[in-house]
C-alpha positions in Angstrom: 37.8 -0.9 -11.9 34.6 0.4 -13.7 33.6 -0.1 -17.1 30.8 1.3 -19.0 29.7 -1.0 -21.8 27.1 1.0 -23.4 27.9 2.5 -26.9 24.7 4.5 -27.5 21.7 5.4 -25.2 18.2 6.5 -25.9 17.2 9.4 -23.7 13.8 8.9 -22.1 12.4 11.5 -19.8 9.6 10.9 -17.6 7.6 12.0 -14.7 4.4 10.7 -12.9 1.1 12.8 -12.8 0.2 11.2 -9.5 1.9 11.7 -6.0 4.6 9.2 -4.7 4.8 7.7 -1.2 6.8 5.3 0.2 5.7 1.6 -0.4 6.0 -1.5 1.6 9.2 -2.3 -0.1 10.9 0.8 0.8 10.6 2.4 -2.7 8.7 5.1 -4.3 5.1 4.1 -5.5 2.4 6.0 -7.3 -0.5 6.8 -5.0 -3.9 7.9 -6.6 -4.9 10.7 -4.0 -8.3 11.3 -5.5 -10.6 8.3 -5.9 -12.3 9.8 -8.9 -9.1 9.8 -10.7 -8.7 6.8 -12.9 -5.7 4.5 -12.1 -3.8 4.4 -15.3 -1.5 1.4 -14.2 -1.8 -2.0 -15.8 -0.8 -5.3 -14.1 1.9 -7.1 -16.2 2.1 -10.9 -16.2 5.2 -12.6 -17.5 3.8 -15.9 -18.9 5.5 -18.5 -21.3 4.6 -21.4 -23.5 7.1 -23.9 -24.5 8.1 -22.1 -27.6 7.9 -18.4 -26.6 7.5 -15.9 -23.6 5.1 -13.0 -23.6 4.1 -9.9 -21.3 0.2 -9.7 -20.8 -1.6 -6.6 -19.6 -4.6 -6.7 -17.4 -6.5 -4.3 -15.3 -7.4 -6.9 -12.7 -5.9 -10.0 -11.0 -8.8 -11.2 -8.8 -10.8 -12.8 -11.6 -11.1 -13.6 -15.4 -9.0 -15.4 -18.1 -6.2 -14.5 -20.1 -4.3 -16.2 -22.8 -0.9 -15.8 -24.6 -2.4 -17.0 -27.8 -2.2 -14.0 -30.2 -2.1 -11.6 -27.3 0.6 -9.6 -25.3 4.1 -8.5 -26.2 6.4 -11.3 -27.1 9.7 -11.2 -25.3 12.5 -13.7 -24.3 13.2 -16.1 -21.3 14.4 -14.5 -18.1 16.1 -15.7 -15.0 14.8 -13.0 -13.0 12.0 -10.0 -13.6 12.5 -7.0 -11.6 9.6 -4.4 -11.3 11.3 -1.3 -9.9 9.8 -0.1 -6.7 8.6 3.3 -8.6 6.6 1.2 -11.0 8.2 2.8 -13.9 10.4 0.2 -15.4 10.3 -3.8 -15.7 13.8 -5.4 -16.1 14.4 -8.7 -17.6 17.7 -10.3 -16.4 19.4 -13.4 -18.0 21.7 -15.8 -16.2 23.7 -17.7 -18.9 25.9 -20.0 -17.1 29.4 -18.4 -17.5 28.6 -16.6 -20.6 27.1 -13.1 -21.0 23.5 -12.6 -20.6 21.6 -10.1 -22.8 18.7 -8.3 -20.8 16.1 -5.8 -21.5 13.8 -3.4 -19.8 10.2 -2.4 -20.5 7.9 0.6 -19.9 4.2 1.5 -20.4 4.2 4.2 -23.3 2.1 7.3 -23.2 -0.9 5.0 -24.5 -0.5 2.7 -21.7 0.9 -0.3 -23.7 3.8 -2.4 -22.8 7.1 -1.5 -24.8 10.5 -2.6 -24.9 13.0 0.2 -24.4 15.7 1.1 -26.9 18.8 -0.1 -25.0 19.7 -3.7 -24.2 22.4 -4.6 -21.8 24.9 -7.3 -21.2 25.8 -8.7 -18.0 29.2 -10.1 -18.6 30.1 -11.7 -15.3 26.9 -13.4 -14.8 25.1 -13.1 -11.5 24.1 -15.2 -8.4 22.0 -12.4 -6.6 20.3 -9.1 -7.5 17.9 -6.4 -6.0 16.9 -2.7 -6.6 19.1 -0.1 -5.0 17.8 3.6 -5.2 17.1 3.9 -9.1 19.5 1.1 -9.9 19.6 -2.6 -10.1 22.5 -4.3 -8.4 23.7 -7.8 -9.4 26.7 -9.7 -7.9 28.6 -12.6 -8.7 31.3 -14.8 -7.2 33.1 -17.8 -8.2 34.0 -16.9 -11.9 35.8 -13.8 -10.8 39.6 -13.9 -10.2 41.8 -10.7 -9.7 45.4 -10.0 -9.1 46.5 -8.4 -5.9 49.6 -5.8 -5.7 52.0 -8.8 -6.0 50.2 -10.4 -8.7 48.8 -13.2 -6.9 45.4 -14.6 -8.0 42.6 -13.9 -5.6 38.8 -14.8 -5.5 36.7 -11.7 -6.1 33.1 -10.6 -6.5 32.0 -8.5 -9.5 29.0 -6.2 -9.0 27.0 -4.9 -11.9 25.1 -1.7 -11.4 22.4 -0.9 -13.9 21.1 2.6 -13.8 17.5 2.3 -14.9 17.0 6.0 -15.4 20.1 6.8 -17.8 20.1 3.1 -19.2 23.9 2.8 -18.4 25.6 -0.1 -16.9 28.9 -0.2 -14.7 30.8 -2.9 -12.9 33.0 -2.9 -9.6 35.2 -6.0 -8.8 36.4 -6.3 -5.3 38.5 -9.0 -3.5 36.9 -11.2 -1.1 40.0 -13.2 0.0 39.9 -13.5 3.7 37.0 -10.9 3.9 35.5 -11.7 7.3 38.8 -12.3 8.6 38.3 -16.1 8.9 40.6 -17.2 6.0 37.8 -17.9 3.6 36.3 -16.2 0.5 32.6 -15.1 0.3 30.0 -14.2 -1.9 26.9 -11.9 -1.1 23.1 -12.7 -1.2 20.4 -10.0 -1.3 20.3 -6.3 -2.1 18.2 -4.2 0.4 18.2 -0.5 0.4 17.3 1.3 3.4 17.6 5.3 3.6 20.4 5.0 1.0 22.5 2.4 2.5 22.8 -1.1 0.9 22.5 -4.1 3.2 23.4 -7.5 1.9 24.3 -10.9 3.5 27.9 -12.3 3.4 28.1 -16.0 2.7 31.3 -17.5 3.4 32.0 -20.4 0.7 35.1 -21.8 1.6 39.1 -21.5 1.8 40.4 -20.1 -1.4 43.0 -22.0 -3.7 44.0 -18.5 -4.9 45.9 -16.0 -2.9 46.7 -16.0 0.9 43.9 -18.3 2.2 44.7 -22.0 1.4 43.5 -23.9 4.4 45.4 -26.3 6.5 48.9 -26.6 5.1 49.4 -29.9 3.1 45.5 -30.3 2.8 43.6 -29.3 -0.3 41.3 -26.3 0.0 37.7 -26.7 0.5 34.8 -24.9 -1.3 32.5 -25.3 1.6 32.5 -22.9 4.7 33.8 -24.1 8.0 31.7 -21.4 9.6 28.1 -22.6 8.9 26.8 -21.3 12.3 27.2 -17.7 12.0 25.4 -14.9 10.1 27.0 -11.8 8.7 25.6 -8.5 7.0 27.7 -6.0 5.1 26.4 -2.4 5.1 27.7 -0.1 2.3 27.2 3.6 1.9 27.4 3.5 -1.9 27.9 1.3 -5.0 31.8 1.9 -4.6 31.6 -1.2 -2.3 34.4 0.0 0.0 34.9 0.1 3.5 31.6 -1.7 4.6 30.6 -2.2 8.3 30.4 -6.0 8.9 27.8 -7.3 11.5 28.1 -10.8 13.0 25.7 -12.9 15.1 25.9 -16.7 16.1 22.1 -17.3 16.5 21.6 -18.2 12.8 23.4 -19.8 9.9 24.4 -17.3 7.1 21.5 -15.4 5.5 20.7 -17.1 2.2 18.9 -19.7 0.4 20.0 -21.6 -2.6 18.7 -23.2 -5.8 21.8 -24.4 -8.0 23.9 -21.4 -8.6 21.5 -18.6 -7.3 21.6 -17.2 -3.9 18.2 -16.0 -3.1 17.8 -13.1 -0.4 17.0 -13.9 2.9 16.9 -10.2 4.2 14.0 -7.8 3.9 13.2 -4.5 5.3 9.7 -3.4 6.8 7.7 -0.1 6.1 9.5 1.2 9.4 12.9 0.5 8.3 13.6 -2.5 10.8 15.7 -5.1 8.9 14.7 -8.8 9.1 17.7 -11.2 8.7 16.3 -14.8 7.9 18.3 -18.1 7.5 17.2 -20.9 5.6 19.8 -23.1 7.5 20.2 -25.1 4.3 23.8 -25.7 5.0 24.1 -29.4 6.1 26.8 -28.8 8.7 24.8 -26.2 10.6 23.5 -26.7 14.1 21.3 -23.6 13.9 17.5 -23.6 13.1 16.0 -21.8 10.4 15.0 -18.4 11.8 15.0 -14.6 11.9 16.8 -11.8 13.7 16.6 -8.1 13.5 18.4 -4.9 13.0 16.3 -2.2 14.3 15.6 1.1 12.4 18.3 3.7 12.7 20.9 1.1 14.3 23.6 -0.8 12.6 23.8 -3.6 15.1 21.8 -6.7 15.6 19.0 -6.6 18.3 20.2 -9.0 21.0 16.8 -9.4 22.5 14.9 -10.5 19.0 15.0 -13.9 17.7 12.3 -16.1 16.3 12.7 -19.9 15.7 10.6 -20.4 12.5 11.6 -23.9 11.9 10.2 -25.0 15.2 6.9 -22.9 14.5 6.7 -24.6 11.2 6.9 -28.2 12.6 10.5 -28.6 11.4 10.3 -27.1 8.0 13.0 -24.6 6.8 12.2 -21.2 4.9 13.3 -20.9 1.4 12.5 -17.3 0.0 10.9 -14.3 1.9 8.7 -11.2 0.9 7.9 -8.4 3.1 4.1 -7.6 2.8 2.8 -5.0 5.3 2.9 -4.2 8.8 4.4 -7.1 10.8 3.5 -9.6 8.0 6.0 -11.5 5.7 5.2 -14.3 3.4 7.5 -17.2 3.2 8.0 -19.8 0.6 8.9 -23.0 2.6 10.8 -26.5 2.1 8.0 -29.1 1.9 10.2 -31.5 3.9 12.6 -31.3 6.9 15.4 -32.1 4.7 16.9 -29.3 2.6 19.1 -29.2 -0.4 20.3 -26.7 -3.2 17.5 -28.2 -5.4 14.9 -29.1 -2.7 11.1 -29.2 -2.8 9.9 -25.8 -1.9 5.9 -25.9 -2.7 4.5 -24.5 0.6 3.5 -21.0 1.8 3.3 -19.6 5.3 2.5 -16.3 6.7 4.5 -15.3 9.7 3.7 -12.3 12.1 7.3 -11.2 13.4 5.7 -9.4 16.3 3.7 -12.0 17.6 6.1 -14.5 16.4 3.5 -16.8 14.7 3.4 -18.8 11.6 0.3 -19.7 9.7 0.2 -22.1 6.8 -1.4 -20.6 3.6 -4.7 -22.4 2.7 -6.8 -22.2 -0.4 -4.0 -23.2 -2.7 -4.3 -26.6 -4.8 -3.3 -29.6 -3.0 0.3 -30.1 -2.6 0.6 -32.9 -5.4 -1.2 -30.4 -7.7 1.3 -27.6 -7.2 4.1 -27.5 -9.8 5.8 -24.5 -8.8 5.4 -20.9 -7.8 6.4 -17.8 -9.5 9.6 -16.2 -8.8 8.1 -12.7 -8.6 4.7 -12.0 -6.9 3.0 -8.6 -6.7 2.3 -7.1 -3.2 -0.7 -4.6 -2.8 -1.6 -3.5 0.6 -2.0 -6.6 2.6 -2.6 -8.9 -0.5 0.2 -11.1 -2.3 -0.6 -11.9 -5.7 1.3 -15.1 -6.4 1.6 -17.0 -9.6 0.9 -20.9 -9.2 1.7 -23.3 -11.9 -0.4 -26.7 -11.3 1.4 -30.0 -11.9 -0.2 -32.9 -13.8 -1.3 -35.9 -11.8 -0.3 -39.3 -13.4 -2.4 -39.8 -16.4 -4.2 -36.4 -16.1 -3.6 -32.9 -17.7 -2.3 -30.1 -15.5 -4.8 -27.1 -14.8 -4.2 -23.9 -16.2 -1.5 -21.5 -14.2 -3.3 -18.9 -12.1 -2.8 -15.9 -9.9 -3.7 -16.7 -6.4 -4.7 -13.6 -4.0 -3.2 -14.2 -0.5 -4.6 -12.1 2.4 -1.7 -12.1 5.0 -4.1 -11.5 7.8 -6.2 -14.7 7.2 -3.5 -16.6 5.3 -6.1 -17.5 3.2 -5.5 -17.8 -0.8 -8.2 -17.1 -3.3 -8.0 -18.1 -7.1 -7.7 -15.3 -9.5 -7.1 -14.7 -13.0 -6.3 -17.9 -15.0 -4.0 -17.6 -17.8 -3.8 -20.1 -20.8 -0.1 -20.7 -21.0 2.6 -23.1 -19.7 4.0 -21.0 -16.8 3.8 -17.8 -15.0 7.1 -16.4 -13.8 6.2 -13.0 -12.6 3.6 -10.3 -11.8 3.6 -6.7 -11.0 2.3 -3.4 -11.9 3.6 -0.4 -14.1 2.4 3.1 -14.8 2.8 4.9 -18.2 5.5 7.4 -19.0 3.8 10.7 -19.6 
């Protein structure tokens, strides 16, 4: 069923005074065609202290200093920041355990200043994965959702929340995930990828359900862990009705997700030629598969049986954690720092891979490993450069350095320190263009 939770809307009309073209993330991005025309965009940095969160504006990321002290627009904390591919909207999503999370969105106004939009939204069913799809943001959550079948039996379900970023409306759709893959298990989803109007997401089996038809071996309790850790599944939907998906399966990888606590992070990404790369962190302790990647070629809806890249071996035994497509054949990977992986593992290494040559290069130029506290959840990608927030750790008896944005050239895998921010943490960086 669907439910609209907005009582009132502020109508916002907008257009770009620049042309649009497809960016490396498959969305529409402003392109300045005439080099004499001023680029009116601003980089936005989501920074915080122990007391508050702020959105800072700057016209450069490669150098300089910024501060949150009496600067920027004060905001609230976020679980995720999403810069829409059209670079018009920034969304703040809040995961509030099992409780509703109140989020907000931001624009650059006609004067080019960051501004909160007039409508807040409430995700009532929490979320464990998220991503842009067309002009919407889609989130999904399993576990907390129970629904009754036609006979009145409780079943496990997944609730999708669809945020329309233009109309500022919100709808939900709940589907049953009992025996979703025909294996007797229920599932959740990880990652939202839009390719030519179709929504690709990884299907992650998470155990035999205590509700409904799938209760495991008779006489034995159900389990909340999959008994199928050595397969990967991808669902392809034609719309946000989330009906009649095409399901792909391959046994060369474990399921395509990484995890930190309750969050399932996307391990799928499309390149600028619409090839879809399906990665697996292989963090499931029971899997026999390596952390690696396989591919769905552009224009097809099946796995390429001839393509497989063993990332774990190339990384000397380390597993991947997060994935960002950059440009051409290059992806940036956030990696586990040890060969042992857990749902709360140490992930303070970065590597660049070339999926054509099947090579992996560790990123250099970052602080020493013991000085890295964390990476931002949302880097900014511009051409062949990734701007990654880096928060420094404090060695024993010392003071931590200020967080900074590092520019990573994916062709050389070399990071260069850029703008330094006086704050406690940087969660995200991206770019917005003003509404005119």
